[in-house]
C-alpha positions as CSV (number, residue, x, y, z in Angstrom):
1,X,-7.0,2.2,6.8
2,X,-5.4,-1.3,7.0
3,X,-8.9,-3.0,6.2
4,X,-9.4,-0.7,3.3
5,X,-5.9,-1.5,1.8
6,X,-6.2,-5.2,2.6
7,X,-9.6,-5.2,0.7
8,X,-7.8,-3.8,-2.4
9,X,-4.8,-6.1,-2.3
10,X,-4.8,-8.6,-5.2
11,X,-2.2,-11.1,-6.1
12,X,-1.4,-10.6,-9.9
13,X,-2.4,-13.6,-11.9
14,X,0.7,-13.4,-13.9
15,X,2.9,-13.5,-10.8
16,X,0.9,-16.4,-9.4
17,X,1.3,-18.4,-12.6
18,X,5.2,-17.7,-12.5
19,X,5.2,-18.7,-8.8
20,X,6.6,-15.2,-7.9
21,X,6.5,-14.3,-4.2
22,X,7.9,-11.3,-2.3
23,X,7.8,-8.6,0.4
24,X,7.0,-4.9,-0.5
25,X,7.1,-1.9,1.7
26,X,5.4,1.2,0.5
27,X,5.7,4.7,2.2
28,X,2.6,6.6,2.0
29,X,2.1,10.3,3.1
30,X,-1.5,11.3,4.0
31,X,-2.8,14.8,4.1
32,X,-4.9,15.9,7.1
33,X,-8.0,15.5,4.9
34,X,-7.2,11.7,4.5
35,X,-6.2,12.3,0.8
36,X,-3.0,10.6,-0.5
37,X,-0.2,13.0,-0.9
38,X,2.6,10.7,-2.0
39,X,3.5,7.1,-2.2
40,X,6.8,5.3,-2.9
41,X,8.4,2.0,-2.7
42,X,10.8,1.8,0.2
43,X,11.6,-2.0,-0.2
44,X,11.0,-3.7,-3.4
45,X,10.0,-7.3,-3.8
46,X,12.3,-7.5,-6.8
47,X,9.3,-8.2,-9.0
48,X,7.6,-5.2,-10.8
49,X,4.2,-6.7,-10.9
50,X,4.2,-7.3,-7.1
51,X,5.4,-3.8,-6.5
52,X,2.8,-2.3,-8.7
53,X,0.0,-4.4,-7.1
54,X,1.0,-2.9,-3.7
55,X,0.9,0.7,-5.2
56,X,-2.5,0.0,-6.7
57,X,-4.0,-1.4,-3.6
58,X,-3.1,1.9,-1.7
59,X,-4.3,4.1,-4.5
60,X,-7.6,2.2,-4.8
61,X,-8.1,2.3,-1.0
62,X,-7.6,6.1,-0.8
63,X,-8.8,8.5,0.4
64,X,-8.5,7.5,4.1
65,X,-10.3,8.9,7.1
66,X,-9.4,12.6,8.0
67,X,-7.0,13.0,10.9
68,X,-8.4,14.4,14.1
69,X,-7.7,18.1,14.6
70,X,-6.2,17.1,18.0
71,X,-3.3,15.5,16.2
72,X,-2.1,19.0,15.1
73,X,-0.5,17.6,11.9
74,X,-0.9,18.6,8.3
75,X,0.5,15.2,7.0
76,X,1.3,11.9,8.4
77,X,3.9,9.3,7.0
78,X,3.2,5.5,7.3
79,X,5.1,2.4,6.0
80,X,2.6,-0.1,4.7
81,X,4.0,-3.8,4.3
82,X,2.7,-6.3,1.8
83,X,3.4,-9.9,1.7
84,X,2.8,-11.8,-1.4
85,X,3.1,-15.4,-0.8
86,X,1.5,-18.4,-2.7
87,X,0.2,-19.8,0.6
88,X,-1.6,-16.4,1.3
């Protein structure tokens, strides 16, 4: 899951031009099938375009792999951190 999300992470050009940086945390809820059930910002960077880029990365990476039946869960919640730094 982390690799799929990282592959979809893109630093917004406008944010880069404005030298905007920040940390975003997104809570995602994944169904047992691996499909995205819900996502929300739990910690904003303070910049809408960075927050939106984090949400788009997750949406574009979904669906994720199905959970093994041995987990006995119908959903799983995960916090995904994103760092947008000009040195990245």
